[in-house]
Biopython code that builds the backbone (N, CA, C, O; Angstrom):
import numpy as np
from Bio.PDB.StructureBuilder import StructureBuilder

atoms = [
    (1, "MET", "N", (122.802, 124.360, 87.177)),
    (1, "MET", "CA", (122.946, 124.189, 88.613)),
    (1, "MET", "C", (122.406, 122.809, 89.000)),
    (1, "MET", "O", (121.289, 122.465, 88.613)),
    (2, "PRO", "N", (123.177, 122.002, 89.762)),
    (2, "PRO", "CA", (122.724, 120.672, 90.131)),
    (2, "PRO", "C", (121.509, 120.728, 91.052)),
    (2, "PRO", "O", (121.363, 121.617, 91.891)),
    (3, "ARG", "N", (120.659, 119.746, 90.856)),
    (3, "ARG", "CA", (119.459, 119.650, 91.686)),
    (3, "ARG", "C", (119.835, 119.110, 93.065)),
    (3, "ARG", "O", (120.689, 118.231, 93.189)),
    (4, "ALA", "N", (119.189, 119.646, 94.092)),
    (4, "ALA", "CA", (119.454, 119.200, 95.459)),
    (4, "ALA", "C", (118.999, 117.750, 95.632)),
    (4, "ALA", "O", (118.001, 117.324, 95.052)),
    (5, "ALA", "N", (119.738, 117.017, 96.428)),
    (5, "ALA", "CA", (119.382, 115.626, 96.700)),
    (5, "ALA", "C", (118.076, 115.580, 97.493)),
    (5, "ALA", "O", (117.796, 116.445, 98.323)),
    (6, "LEU", "N", (117.298, 114.553, 97.212)),
    (6, "LEU", "CA", (116.046, 114.364, 97.953)),
    (6, "LEU", "C", (116.357, 113.999, 99.399)),
    (6, "LEU", "O", (117.281, 113.233, 99.674)),
    (7, "LYS", "N", (115.584, 114.552, 100.306)),
    (7, "LYS", "CA", (115.710, 114.204, 101.726)),
    (7, "LYS", "C", (114.975, 112.892, 101.973)),
    (7, "LYS", "O", (113.866, 112.684, 101.480)),
    (8, "LYS", "N", (115.602, 112.020, 102.733)),
    (8, "LYS", "CA", (115.005, 110.712, 103.040)),
    (8, "LYS", "C", (114.125, 110.816, 104.274)),
    (8, "LYS", "O", (114.554, 111.297, 105.323)),
    (9, "VAL", "N", (112.897, 110.361, 104.133)),
    (9, "VAL", "CA", (111.933, 110.362, 105.225)),
    (9, "VAL", "C", (111.400, 108.942, 105.404)),
    (9, "VAL", "O", (111.004, 108.288, 104.440)),
    (10, "LEU", "N", (111.397, 108.482, 106.638)),
    (10, "LEU", "CA", (110.819, 107.194, 106.995)),
    (10, "LEU", "C", (109.563, 107.455, 107.808)),
    (10, "LEU", "O", (109.612, 108.135, 108.833)),
    (11, "ILE", "N", (108.442, 106.918, 107.357)),
    (11, "ILE", "CA", (107.190, 106.995, 108.103)),
    (11, "ILE", "C", (106.986, 105.683, 108.818)),
    (11, "ILE", "O", (106.974, 104.623, 108.193)),
    (12, "VAL", "N", (106.825, 105.750, 110.141)),
    (12, "VAL", "CA", (106.584, 104.541, 110.932)),
    (12, "VAL", "C", (105.222, 104.719, 111.597)),
    (12, "VAL", "O", (105.078, 105.475, 112.558)),
    (13, "ASP", "N", (104.234, 104.014, 111.072)),
    (13, "ASP", "CA", (102.867, 104.118, 111.568)),
    (13, "ASP", "C", (102.155, 102.803, 111.263)),
    (13, "ASP", "O", (102.210, 102.313, 110.135)),
    (14, "ASP", "N", (101.499, 102.241, 112.248)),
    (14, "ASP", "CA", (100.831, 100.959, 112.067)),
    (14, "ASP", "C", (99.522, 101.071, 111.297)),
    (14, "ASP", "O", (98.910, 100.050, 110.981)),
    (15, "GLU", "N", (99.084, 102.267, 110.991)),
    (15, "GLU", "CA", (97.849, 102.461, 110.237)),
    (15, "GLU", "C", (98.184, 102.797, 108.782)),
    (15, "GLU", "O", (98.484, 103.940, 108.435)),
    (16, "ARG", "N", (98.121, 101.766, 107.957)),
    (16, "ARG", "CA", (98.443, 101.922, 106.525)),
    (16, "ARG", "C", (97.601, 103.026, 105.881)),
    (16, "ARG", "O", (98.091, 103.758, 105.022)),
    (17, "ASP", "N", (96.335, 103.147, 106.295)),
    (17, "ASP", "CA", (95.437, 104.157, 105.727)),
    (17, "ASP", "C", (95.894, 105.576, 106.024)),
    (17, "ASP", "O", (95.462, 106.509, 105.347)),
    (18, "LEU", "N", (96.739, 105.760, 107.000)),
    (18, "LEU", "CA", (97.317, 107.075, 107.291)),
    (18, "LEU", "C", (98.707, 107.216, 106.679)),
    (18, "LEU", "O", (99.055, 108.278, 106.162)),
    (19, "ALA", "N", (99.502, 106.148, 106.734)),
    (19, "ALA", "CA", (100.881, 106.206, 106.274)),
    (19, "ALA", "C", (100.992, 106.388, 104.756)),
    (19, "ALA", "O", (101.801, 107.184, 104.282)),
    (20, "GLU", "N", (100.183, 105.654, 104.005)),
    (20, "GLU", "CA", (100.307, 105.717, 102.547)),
    (20, "GLU", "C", (99.927, 107.076, 101.963)),
    (20, "GLU", "O", (100.670, 107.596, 101.130)),
    (21, "PRO", "N", (98.785, 107.684, 102.371)),
    (21, "PRO", "CA", (98.495, 109.014, 101.843)),
    (21, "PRO", "C", (99.541, 110.052, 102.267)),
    (21, "PRO", "O", (99.865, 110.960, 101.503)),
    (22, "LEU", "N", (100.060, 109.913, 103.472)),
    (22, "LEU", "CA", (101.099, 110.826, 103.935)),
    (22, "LEU", "C", (102.348, 110.690, 103.060)),
    (22, "LEU", "O", (102.959, 111.692, 102.687)),
    (23, "ALA", "N", (102.719, 109.468, 102.737)),
    (23, "ALA", "CA", (103.881, 109.238, 101.864)),
    (23, "ALA", "C", (103.637, 109.848, 100.489)),
    (23, "ALA", "O", (104.529, 110.482, 99.926)),
    (24, "ARG", "N", (102.430, 109.661, 99.941)),
    (24, "ARG", "CA", (102.130, 110.235, 98.621)),
    (24, "ARG", "C", (102.218, 111.757, 98.628)),
    (24, "ARG", "O", (102.711, 112.353, 97.671)),
    (25, "ARG", "N", (101.750, 112.383, 99.691)),
    (25, "ARG", "CA", (101.841, 113.852, 99.785)),
    (25, "ARG", "C", (103.288, 114.313, 99.783)),
    (25, "ARG", "O", (103.646, 115.278, 99.108)),
    (26, "LEU", "N", (104.125, 113.599, 100.559)),
    (26, "LEU", "CA", (105.533, 114.000, 100.641)),
    (26, "LEU", "C", (106.266, 113.776, 99.322)),
    (26, "LEU", "O", (107.024, 114.637, 98.878)),
    (27, "VAL", "N", (106.044, 112.630, 98.701)),
    (27, "VAL", "CA", (106.685, 112.347, 97.411)),
    (27, "VAL", "C", (106.209, 113.365, 96.366)),
    (27, "VAL", "O", (107.002, 113.840, 95.553)),
    (28, "GLY", "N", (104.931, 113.693, 96.393)),
    (28, "GLY", "CA", (104.371, 114.660, 95.446)),
    (28, "GLY", "C", (104.954, 116.058, 95.606)),
    (28, "GLY", "O", (104.930, 116.854, 94.667)),
    (29, "ASP", "N", (105.470, 116.355, 96.777)),
    (29, "ASP", "CA", (106.099, 117.656, 97.026)),
    (29, "ASP", "C", (107.379, 117.800, 96.213)),
    (29, "ASP", "O", (107.784, 118.916, 95.887)),
    (30, "GLY", "N", (108.012, 116.690, 95.887)),
    (30, "GLY", "CA", (109.216, 116.719, 95.063)),
    (30, "GLY", "C", (110.521, 116.863, 95.800)),
    (30, "GLY", "O", (111.582, 116.850, 95.175)),
    (31, "ARG", "N", (110.479, 117.001, 97.120)),
    (31, "ARG", "CA", (111.721, 117.178, 97.888)),
    (31, "ARG", "C", (112.108, 115.953, 98.700)),
    (31, "ARG", "O", (113.179, 115.912, 99.305)),
    (32, "PHE", "N", (111.223, 114.944, 98.713)),
    (32, "PHE", "CA", (111.421, 113.840, 99.650)),
    (32, "PHE", "C", (111.372, 112.474, 98.967)),
    (32, "PHE", "O", (110.594, 112.238, 98.043)),
    (33, "GLU", "N", (112.218, 111.604, 99.451)),
    (33, "GLU", "CA", (112.194, 110.188, 99.118)),
    (33, "GLU", "C", (111.618, 109.515, 100.367)),
    (33, "GLU", "O", (112.129, 109.744, 101.464)),
    (34, "VAL", "N", (110.581, 108.700, 100.237)),
    (34, "VAL", "CA", (109.850, 108.222, 101.392)),
    (34, "VAL", "C", (109.759, 106.697, 101.421)),
    (34, "VAL", "O", (109.529, 106.053, 100.398)),
    (35, "GLU", "N", (109.942, 106.146, 102.600)),
    (35, "GLU", "CA", (109.720, 104.721, 102.876)),
    (35, "GLU", "C", (108.719, 104.634, 104.013)),
    (35, "GLU", "O", (108.595, 105.554, 104.821)),
    (36, "ILE", "N", (108.007, 103.515, 104.066)),
    (36, "ILE", "CA", (107.018, 103.282, 105.120)),
    (36, "ILE", "C", (107.379, 102.004, 105.864)),
    (36, "ILE", "O", (107.794, 101.011, 105.266)),
    (37, "ALA", "N", (107.212, 102.050, 107.176)),
    (37, "ALA", "CA", (107.283, 100.866, 108.027)),
    (37, "ALA", "C", (105.984, 100.818, 108.826)),
    (37, "ALA", "O", (105.540, 101.837, 109.355)),
    (38, "LEU", "N", (105.380, 99.642, 108.913)),
    (38, "LEU", "CA", (104.072, 99.534, 109.560)),
    (38, "LEU", "C", (104.126, 99.040, 110.999)),
    (38, "LEU", "O", (103.087, 98.790, 111.610)),
    (39, "ASP", "N", (105.319, 98.902, 111.536)),
    (39, "ASP", "CA", (105.465, 98.567, 112.958)),
    (39, "ASP", "C", (106.853, 99.007, 113.428)),
    (39, "ASP", "O", (107.725, 99.330, 112.622)),
    (40, "GLY", "N", (107.033, 99.010, 114.738)),
    (40, "GLY", "CA", (108.278, 99.498, 115.312)),
    (40, "GLY", "C", (109.499, 98.695, 114.921)),
    (40, "GLY", "O", (110.554, 99.265, 114.644)),
    (41, "ALA", "N", (109.370, 97.369, 114.894)),
    (41, "ALA", "CA", (110.531, 96.534, 114.547)),
    (41, "ALA", "C", (110.977, 96.792, 113.109)),
    (41, "ALA", "O", (112.173, 96.908, 112.845)),
    (42, "ASP", "N", (110.025, 96.882, 112.178)),
    (42, "ASP", "CA", (110.376, 97.168, 110.798)),
    (42, "ASP", "C", (110.914, 98.595, 110.685)),
    (42, "ASP", "O", (111.807, 98.863, 109.882)),
    (43, "GLY", "N", (110.374, 99.499, 111.486)),
    (43, "GLY", "CA", (110.878, 100.876, 111.494)),
    (43, "GLY", "C", (112.325, 100.936, 111.938)),
    (43, "GLY", "O", (113.121, 101.670, 111.353)),
    (44, "ALA", "N", (112.681, 100.175, 112.964)),
    (44, "ALA", "CA", (114.061, 100.137, 113.434)),
    (44, "ALA", "C", (114.986, 99.569, 112.349)),
    (44, "ALA", "O", (116.064, 100.107, 112.096)),
    (45, "ARG", "N", (114.549, 98.479, 111.716)),
    (45, "ARG", "CA", (115.350, 97.852, 110.664)),
    (45, "ARG", "C", (115.557, 98.799, 109.485)),
    (45, "ARG", "O", (116.679, 98.976, 109.008)),
    (46, "LYS", "N", (114.457, 99.410, 109.017)),
    (46, "LYS", "CA", (114.564, 100.317, 107.864)),
    (46, "LYS", "C", (115.387, 101.560, 108.212)),
    (46, "LYS", "O", (116.142, 102.056, 107.376)),
    (47, "ALA", "N", (115.248, 102.054, 109.414)),
    (47, "ALA", "CA", (116.035, 103.240, 109.814)),
    (47, "ALA", "C", (117.515, 102.934, 109.780)),
    (47, "ALA", "O", (118.304, 103.763, 109.327)),
    (48, "ARG", "N", (117.912, 101.757, 110.251)),
    (48, "ARG", "CA", (119.333, 101.393, 110.228)),
    (48, "ARG", "C", (119.853, 101.268, 108.796)),
    (48, "ARG", "O", (120.985, 101.656, 108.509)),
    (49, "LEU", "N", (119.025, 100.726, 107.899)),
    (49, "LEU", "CA", (119.444, 100.536, 106.506)),
    (49, "LEU", "C", (119.423, 101.844, 105.715)),
    (49, "LEU", "O", (120.363, 102.142, 104.978)),
    (50, "LEU", "N", (118.357, 102.621, 105.868)),
    (50, "LEU", "CA", (118.159, 103.808, 105.052)),
    (50, "LEU", "C", (118.881, 105.049, 105.563)),
    (50, "LEU", "O", (119.247, 105.937, 104.793)),
    (51, "ARG", "N", (119.077, 105.091, 106.881)),
    (51, "ARG", "CA", (119.638, 106.278, 107.529)),
    (51, "ARG", "C", (118.901, 107.550, 107.075)),
    (51, "ARG", "O", (119.490, 108.430, 106.447)),
    (52, "PRO", "N", (117.601, 107.627, 107.406)),
    (52, "PRO", "CA", (116.808, 108.760, 106.933)),
    (52, "PRO", "C", (117.196, 110.062, 107.595)),
    (52, "PRO", "O", (117.761, 110.082, 108.689)),
    (53, "ASP", "N", (116.882, 111.153, 106.909)),
    (53, "ASP", "CA", (117.082, 112.480, 107.483)),
    (53, "ASP", "C", (116.038, 112.752, 108.560)),
    (53, "ASP", "O", (116.330, 113.385, 109.575)),
    (54, "ALA", "N", (114.819, 112.267, 108.331)),
    (54, "ALA", "CA", (113.728, 112.479, 109.277)),
    (54, "ALA", "C", (112.885, 111.211, 109.395)),
    (54, "ALA", "O", (112.729, 110.454, 108.438)),
    (55, "ILE", "N", (112.357, 111.007, 110.577)),
    (55, "ILE", "CA", (111.469, 109.885, 110.841)),
    (55, "ILE", "C", (110.165, 110.446, 111.402)),
    (55, "ILE", "O", (110.155, 111.100, 112.445)),
    (56, "LEU", "N", (109.069, 110.182, 110.695)),
    (56, "LEU", "CA", (107.738, 110.536, 111.167)),
    (56, "LEU", "C", (107.222, 109.309, 111.913)),
    (56, "LEU", "O", (106.954, 108.270, 111.309)),
    (57, "LEU", "N", (107.086, 109.438, 113.214)),
    (57, "LEU", "CA", (106.889, 108.275, 114.066)),
    (57, "LEU", "C", (105.594, 108.378, 114.852)),
    (57, "LEU", "O", (105.375, 109.330, 115.601)),
    (58, "ASP", "N", (104.743, 107.381, 114.666)),
    (58, "ASP", "CA", (103.502, 107.291, 115.439)),
    (58, "ASP", "C", (103.836, 106.881, 116.868)),
    (58, "ASP", "O", (104.686, 106.018, 117.086)),
    (59, "LEU", "N", (103.183, 107.485, 117.820)),
    (59, "LEU", "CA", (103.425, 107.141, 119.224)),
    (59, "LEU", "C", (102.777, 105.823, 119.611)),
    (59, "LEU", "O", (103.423, 104.965, 120.212)),
    (60, "ALA", "N", (101.504, 105.654, 119.270)),
    (60, "ALA", "CA", (100.740, 104.491, 119.721)),
    (60, "ALA", "C", (100.756, 103.387, 118.668)),
    (60, "ALA", "O", (100.005, 103.418, 117.694)),
    (61, "MET", "N", (101.637, 102.408, 118.892)),
    (61, "MET", "CA", (101.704, 101.243, 118.022)),
    (61, "MET", "C", (101.797, 100.004, 118.901)),
    (61, "MET", "O", (102.334, 100.070, 120.006)),
    (62, "PRO", "N", (101.279, 98.872, 118.422)),
    (62, "PRO", "CA", (101.377, 97.659, 119.213)),
    (62, "PRO", "C", (102.807, 97.112, 119.222)),
    (62, "PRO", "O", (103.606, 97.436, 118.343)),
    (63, "GLU", "N", (103.114, 96.309, 120.187)),
    (63, "GLU", "CA", (104.398, 95.616, 120.361)),
    (63, "GLU", "C", (105.550, 96.560, 120.688)),
    (63, "GLU", "O", (106.154, 96.437, 121.754)),
    (64, "MET", "N", (105.871, 97.498, 119.798)),
    (64, "MET", "CA", (106.919, 98.475, 120.081)),
    (64, "MET", "C", (106.341, 99.858, 119.796)),
    (64, "MET", "O", (106.095, 100.208, 118.641)),
    (65, "ASP", "N", (106.125, 100.641, 120.852)),
    (65, "ASP", "CA", (105.518, 101.956, 120.636)),
    (65, "ASP", "C", (106.583, 102.985, 120.243)),
    (65, "ASP", "O", (107.770, 102.674, 120.152)),
    (66, "GLY", "N", (106.125, 104.215, 120.016)),
    (66, "GLY", "CA", (107.028, 105.266, 119.579)),
    (66, "GLY", "C", (108.119, 105.603, 120.583)),
    (66, "GLY", "O", (109.235, 105.954, 120.200)),
    (67, "TRP", "N", (107.794, 105.495, 121.880)),
    (67, "TRP", "CA", (108.833, 105.751, 122.905)),
    (67, "TRP", "C", (109.935, 104.718, 122.825)),
    (67, "TRP", "O", (111.117, 105.058, 122.868)),
    (68, "GLN", "N", (109.553, 103.451, 122.707)),
    (68, "GLN", "CA", (110.555, 102.385, 122.645)),
    (68, "GLN", "C", (111.422, 102.521, 121.387)),
    (68, "GLN", "O", (112.642, 102.370, 121.442)),
    (69, "LEU", "N", (110.777, 102.806, 120.266)),
    (69, "LEU", "CA", (111.535, 102.948, 119.025)),
    (69, "LEU", "C", (112.452, 104.168, 119.079)),
    (69, "LEU", "O", (113.578, 104.111, 118.586)),
    (70, "THR", "N", (111.996, 105.252, 119.660)),
    (70, "THR", "CA", (112.850, 106.428, 119.801)),
    (70, "THR", "C", (114.092, 106.084, 120.620)),
    (70, "THR", "O", (115.197, 106.508, 120.279)),
    (71, "GLY", "N", (113.920, 105.333, 121.679)),
    (71, "GLY", "CA", (115.061, 104.917, 122.496)),
    (71, "GLY", "C", (116.060, 104.101, 121.698)),
    (71, "GLY", "O", (117.267, 104.316, 121.812)),
    (72, "LEU", "N", (115.573, 103.166, 120.889)),
    (72, "LEU", "CA", (116.473, 102.358, 120.045)),
    (72, "LEU", "C", (117.197, 103.229, 119.018)),
    (72, "LEU", "O", (118.398, 103.074, 118.801)),
    (73, "LEU", "N", (116.461, 104.143, 118.392)),
    (73, "LEU", "CA", (117.076, 104.992, 117.381)),
    (73, "LEU", "C", (118.131, 105.917, 117.961)),
    (73, "LEU", "O", (119.175, 106.130, 117.343)),
    (74, "ARG", "N", (117.877, 106.465, 119.128)),
    (74, "ARG", "CA", (118.834, 107.373, 119.753)),
    (74, "ARG", "C", (120.058, 106.621, 120.297)),
    (74, "ARG", "O", (121.129, 107.212, 120.440)),
    (75, "ALA", "N", (119.913, 105.345, 120.597)),
    (75, "ALA", "CA", (121.038, 104.558, 121.113)),
    (75, "ALA", "C", (121.938, 104.033, 119.990)),
    (75, "ALA", "O", (123.066, 103.621, 120.259)),
    (76, "ASP", "N", (121.474, 104.038, 118.765)),
    (76, "ASP", "CA", (122.215, 103.460, 117.639)),
    (76, "ASP", "C", (122.964, 104.566, 116.901)),
    (76, "ASP", "O", (122.339, 105.528, 116.456)),
    (77, "PRO", "N", (124.278, 104.456, 116.761)),
    (77, "PRO", "CA", (125.050, 105.500, 116.062)),
    (77, "PRO", "C", (124.606, 105.720, 114.621)),
    (77, "PRO", "O", (124.803, 106.808, 114.080)),
    (78, "ARG", "N", (124.007, 104.705, 113.987)),
    (78, "ARG", "CA", (123.561, 104.852, 112.593)),
    (78, "ARG", "C", (122.305, 105.713, 112.470)),
    (78, "ARG", "O", (122.040, 106.269, 111.405)),
    (79, "THR", "N", (121.535, 105.826, 113.545)),
    (79, "THR", "CA", (120.264, 106.562, 113.477)),
    (79, "THR", "C", (120.184, 107.696, 114.481)),
    (79, "THR", "O", (119.198, 108.433, 114.504)),
    (80, "ARG", "N", (121.185, 107.844, 115.292)),
    (80, "ARG", "CA", (121.184, 108.837, 116.364)),
    (80, "ARG", "C", (120.912, 110.263, 115.859)),
    (80, "ARG", "O", (120.248, 111.042, 116.543)),
    (81, "GLY", "N", (121.417, 110.607, 114.675)),
    (81, "GLY", "CA", (121.277, 111.965, 114.167)),
    (81, "GLY", "C", (119.998, 112.262, 113.412)),
    (81, "GLY", "O", (119.761, 113.408, 113.030)),
    (82, "ALA", "N", (119.175, 111.264, 113.192)),
    (82, "ALA", "CA", (117.937, 111.502, 112.444)),
    (82, "ALA", "C", (116.986, 112.378, 113.254)),
    (82, "ALA", "O", (116.895, 112.254, 114.476)),
    (83, "THR", "N", (116.296, 113.244, 112.572)),
    (83, "THR", "CA", (115.261, 114.049, 113.204)),
    (83, "THR", "C", (114.044, 113.168, 113.412)),
    (83, "THR", "O", (113.590, 112.500, 112.483)),
    (84, "ILE", "N", (113.513, 113.165, 114.628)),
    (84, "ILE", "CA", (112.300, 112.395, 114.915)),
    (84, "ILE", "C", (111.158, 113.360, 115.156)),
    (84, "ILE", "O", (111.207, 114.214, 116.041)),
    (85, "ILE", "N", (110.123, 113.199, 114.337)),
    (85, "ILE", "CA", (108.901, 113.980, 114.483)),
    (85, "ILE", "C", (107.821, 112.986, 114.903)),
    (85, "ILE", "O", (107.415, 112.125, 114.122)),
    (86, "MET", "N", (107.368, 113.116, 116.134)),
    (86, "MET", "CA", (106.384, 112.170, 116.648)),
    (86, "MET", "C", (104.975, 112.652, 116.341)),
    (86, "MET", "O", (104.636, 113.816, 116.557)),
    (87, "MET", "N", (104.163, 111.734, 115.834)),
    (87, "MET", "CA", (102.773, 112.018, 115.501)),
    (87, "MET", "C", (101.881, 111.279, 116.488)),
    (87, "MET", "O", (102.059, 110.084, 116.722)),
    (88, "THR", "N", (100.928, 111.988, 117.062)),
    (88, "THR", "CA", (100.057, 111.336, 118.042)),
    (88, "THR", "C", (98.734, 112.069, 118.203)),
    (88, "THR", "O", (98.644, 113.281, 118.011)),
    (89, "ALA", "N", (97.730, 111.316, 118.554)),
    (89, "ALA", "CA", (96.444, 111.893, 118.949)),
    (89, "ALA", "C", (96.303, 111.817, 120.466)),
    (89, "ALA", "O", (95.309, 112.271, 121.032)),
    (90, "TRP", "N", (97.306, 111.241, 121.114)),
    (90, "TRP", "CA", (97.283, 111.022, 122.553)),
    (90, "TRP", "C", (97.852, 112.254, 123.257)),
    (90, "TRP", "O", (98.975, 112.673, 122.974)),
    (91, "LEU", "N", (97.092, 112.819, 124.155)),
    (91, "LEU", "CA", (97.543, 113.995, 124.900)),
    (91, "LEU", "C", (97.733, 113.644, 126.367)),
    (91, "LEU", "O", (96.947, 112.898, 126.950)),
    (92, "SER", "N", (98.773, 114.185, 126.942)),
    (92, "SER", "CA", (98.990, 114.048, 128.371)),
    (92, "SER", "C", (99.718, 115.312, 128.839)),
    (92, "SER", "O", (100.376, 115.979, 128.040)),
    (93, "PRO", "N", (99.605, 115.640, 130.109)),
    (93, "PRO", "CA", (100.236, 116.851, 130.608)),
    (93, "PRO", "C", (101.756, 116.873, 130.415)),
    (93, "PRO", "O", (102.344, 117.944, 130.258)),
    (94, "ASP", "N", (102.387, 115.709, 130.426)),
    (94, "ASP", "CA", (103.850, 115.681, 130.326)),
    (94, "ASP", "C", (104.356, 115.259, 128.954)),
    (94, "ASP", "O", (105.536, 114.940, 128.809)),
    (95, "LEU", "N", (103.491, 115.250, 127.947)),
    (95, "LEU", "CA", (103.879, 114.768, 126.623)),
    (95, "LEU", "C", (105.069, 115.548, 126.044)),
    (95, "LEU", "O", (106.031, 114.944, 125.570)),
    (96, "GLY", "N", (105.009, 116.866, 126.081)),
    (96, "GLY", "CA", (106.098, 117.670, 125.538)),
    (96, "GLY", "C", (107.408, 117.459, 126.257)),
    (96, "GLY", "O", (108.457, 117.347, 125.622)),
    (97, "ARG", "N", (107.361, 117.402, 127.582)),
    (97, "ARG", "CA", (108.570, 117.186, 128.368)),
    (97, "ARG", "C", (109.161, 115.821, 128.087)),
    (97, "ARG", "O", (110.370, 115.681, 127.901)),
    (98, "ARG", "N", (108.294, 114.803, 128.055)),
    (98, "ARG", "CA", (108.756, 113.446, 127.812)),
    (98, "ARG", "C", (109.350, 113.303, 126.413)),
    (98, "ARG", "O", (110.365, 112.632, 126.225)),
    (99, "ALA", "N", (108.705, 113.943, 125.433)),
    (99, "ALA", "CA", (109.214, 113.880, 124.057)),
    (99, "ALA", "C", (110.595, 114.527, 123.966)),
    (99, "ALA", "O", (111.508, 113.962, 123.365)),
    (100, "ALA", "N", (110.744, 115.691, 124.550)),
    (100, "ALA", "CA", (112.041, 116.383, 124.515)),
    (100, "ALA", "C", (113.124, 115.554, 125.205)),
    (100, "ALA", "O", (114.247, 115.464, 124.710)),
    (101, "ALA", "N", (112.791, 114.954, 126.336)),
    (101, "ALA", "CA", (113.763, 114.130, 127.068)),
    (101, "ALA", "C", (114.166, 112.890, 126.263)),
    (101, "ALA", "O", (115.289, 112.402, 126.387)),
    (102, "ALA", "N", (113.249, 112.389, 125.446)),
    (102, "ALA", "CA", (113.530, 111.188, 124.642)),
    (102, "ALA", "C", (114.331, 111.506, 123.388)),
    (102, "ALA", "O", (114.884, 110.601, 122.762)),
    (103, "GLY", "N", (114.402, 112.776, 123.013)),
    (103, "GLY", "CA", (115.137, 113.134, 121.808)),
    (103, "GLY", "C", (114.236, 113.389, 120.605)),
    (103, "GLY", "O", (114.706, 113.379, 119.468)),
    (104, "VAL", "N", (112.952, 113.615, 120.845)),
    (104, "VAL", "CA", (112.021, 113.938, 119.773)),
    (104, "VAL", "C", (112.184, 115.418, 119.437)),
    (104, "VAL", "O", (112.215, 116.264, 120.331)),
    (105, "SER", "N", (112.287, 115.722, 118.155)),
    (105, "SER", "CA", (112.499, 117.091, 117.717)),
    (105, "SER", "C", (111.220, 117.909, 117.681)),
    (105, "SER", "O", (111.229, 119.112, 117.942)),
    (106, "ARG", "N", (110.114, 117.236, 117.353)),
    (106, "ARG", "CA", (108.853, 117.963, 117.207)),
    (106, "ARG", "C", (107.692, 117.009, 117.405)),
    (106, "ARG", "O", (107.788, 115.824, 117.087)),
    (107, "LEU", "N", (106.607, 117.524, 117.926)),
    (107, "LEU", "CA", (105.362, 116.776, 118.085)),
    (107, "LEU", "C", (104.335, 117.308, 117.094)),
    (107, "LEU", "O", (104.188, 118.520, 116.932)),
    (108, "LEU", "N", (103.631, 116.403, 116.435)),
    (108, "LEU", "CA", (102.515, 116.773, 115.585)),
    (108, "LEU", "C", (101.283, 116.083, 116.153)),
    (108, "LEU", "O", (101.249, 114.857, 116.259)),
    (109, "LEU", "N", (100.287, 116.854, 116.514)),
    (109, "LEU", "CA", (99.065, 116.287, 117.062)),
    (109, "LEU", "C", (98.110, 115.941, 115.924)),
    (109, "LEU", "O", (97.774, 116.785, 115.094)),
    (110, "LYS", "N", (97.681, 114.679, 115.906)),
    (110, "LYS", "CA", (96.739, 114.213, 114.889)),
    (110, "LYS", "C", (95.347, 114.689, 115.236)),
    (110, "LYS", "O", (94.990, 114.695, 116.414)),
    (111, "PRO", "N", (94.563, 115.079, 114.287)),
    (111, "PRO", "CA", (94.925, 115.248, 112.874)),
    (111, "PRO", "C", (95.663, 116.575, 112.686)),
    (111, "PRO", "O", (95.262, 117.602, 113.232)),
    (112, "PHE", "N", (96.726, 116.539, 111.919)),
    (112, "PHE", "CA", (97.492, 117.763, 111.686)),
    (112, "PHE", "C", (97.285, 118.240, 110.259)),
    (112, "PHE", "O", (96.899, 117.470, 109.379)),
    (113, "GLN", "N", (97.541, 119.496, 110.051)),
    (113, "GLN", "CA", (97.434, 120.096, 108.718)),
    (113, "GLN", "C", (98.720, 119.841, 107.931)),
    (113, "GLN", "O", (99.801, 119.736, 108.511)),
    (114, "GLU", "N", (98.596, 119.743, 106.620)),
    (114, "GLU", "CA", (99.760, 119.528, 105.770)),
    (114, "GLU", "C", (100.791, 120.628, 105.966)),
    (114, "GLU", "O", (101.994, 120.366, 105.941)),
    (115, "ALA", "N", (100.327, 121.861, 106.163)),
    (115, "ALA", "CA", (101.252, 122.980, 106.388)),
    (115, "ALA", "C", (102.084, 122.772, 107.652)),
    (115, "ALA", "O", (103.264, 123.122, 107.683)),
    (116, "ASP", "N", (101.472, 122.204, 108.696)),
    (116, "ASP", "CA", (102.210, 121.921, 109.933)),
    (116, "ASP", "C", (103.277, 120.861, 109.698)),
    (116, "ASP", "O", (104.391, 120.964, 110.211)),
    (117, "LEU", "N", (102.926, 119.842, 108.917)),
    (117, "LEU", "CA", (103.889, 118.793, 108.591)),
    (117, "LEU", "C", (105.066, 119.364, 107.812)),
    (117, "LEU", "O", (106.221, 119.093, 108.141)),
    (118, "MET", "N", (104.781, 120.145, 106.790)),
    (118, "MET", "CA", (105.854, 120.717, 105.956)),
    (118, "MET", "C", (106.711, 121.679, 106.769)),
    (118, "MET", "O", (107.923, 121.754, 106.570)),
    (119, "ASP", "N", (106.090, 122.408, 107.675)),
    (119, "ASP", "CA", (106.833, 123.304, 108.567)),
    (119, "ASP", "C", (107.766, 122.495, 109.455)),
    (119, "ASP", "O", (108.929, 122.858, 109.630)),
    (120, "ALA", "N", (107.266, 121.411, 110.011)),
    (120, "ALA", "CA", (108.091, 120.566, 110.894)),
    (120, "ALA", "C", (109.253, 119.962, 110.125)),
    (120, "ALA", "O", (110.381, 119.949, 110.619)),
    (121, "LEU", "N", (108.999, 119.465, 108.935)),
    (121, "LEU", "CA", (110.076, 118.872, 108.127)),
    (121, "LEU", "C", (111.052, 119.938, 107.652)),
    (121, "LEU", "O", (112.263, 119.720, 107.674)),
    (122, "GLY", "N", (110.546, 121.076, 107.228)),
    (122, "GLY", "CA", (111.413, 122.153, 106.755)),
    (122, "GLY", "C", (112.322, 122.674, 107.834)),
    (122, "GLY", "O", (113.481, 122.989, 107.566)),
    (123, "ALA", "N", (111.823, 122.772, 109.053)),
    (123, "ALA", "CA", (112.628, 123.252, 110.167)),
    (123, "ALA", "C", (113.641, 122.208, 110.617)),
    (123, "ALA", "O", (114.679, 122.542, 111.189)),
    (124, "ALA", "N", (113.330, 120.938, 110.354)),
    (124, "ALA", "CA", (114.151, 119.854, 110.884)),
    (124, "ALA", "C", (115.269, 119.412, 109.943)),
    (124, "ALA", "O", (116.352, 119.039, 110.395)),
    (125, "ILE", "N", (115.010, 119.452, 108.639)),
    (125, "ILE", "CA", (115.993, 118.894, 107.693)),
    (125, "ILE", "C", (116.293, 119.861, 106.555)),
    (125, "ILE", "O", (117.096, 119.549, 105.676)),
]
sb = StructureBuilder()
sb.init_structure("model")
sb.init_model(0)
sb.init_chain("A")
sb.init_seg("    ")
for serial, (resi, resn, name, xyz) in enumerate(atoms, 1):
    if name == "N":
        sb.init_residue(resn, " ", resi, " ")
    sb.init_atom(name, np.array(xyz, "f"), 0.0, 1.0, " ", f" {name:<3s}", serial, name[0])
structure = sb.get_structure()
């Protein structure tokens, strides 16, 4: 029986100390091929090239934040269908509503458990 293709995941987070261990956990799971972008502009470029199944996107980044990048991704036919899972430690009363309106599939509040991440990815892709 042929092995299932690896799901492509793009992690966009300006904190390398968070992005790299997260990538290692996903690759170690054996179901994911993972790329990292350390800012919004690189995230947009890599998303257009890679066409990932899911994008793990940090909300608070300098220059281009998660909201701006989500808008670019949803406007581009090459990335419109990717699942966006937004990661944030920032809470606000309208966060869930705003995320849904922007096209975010799921919110993960930092720090999140690995089981929550795998649940979000499993449900999304």
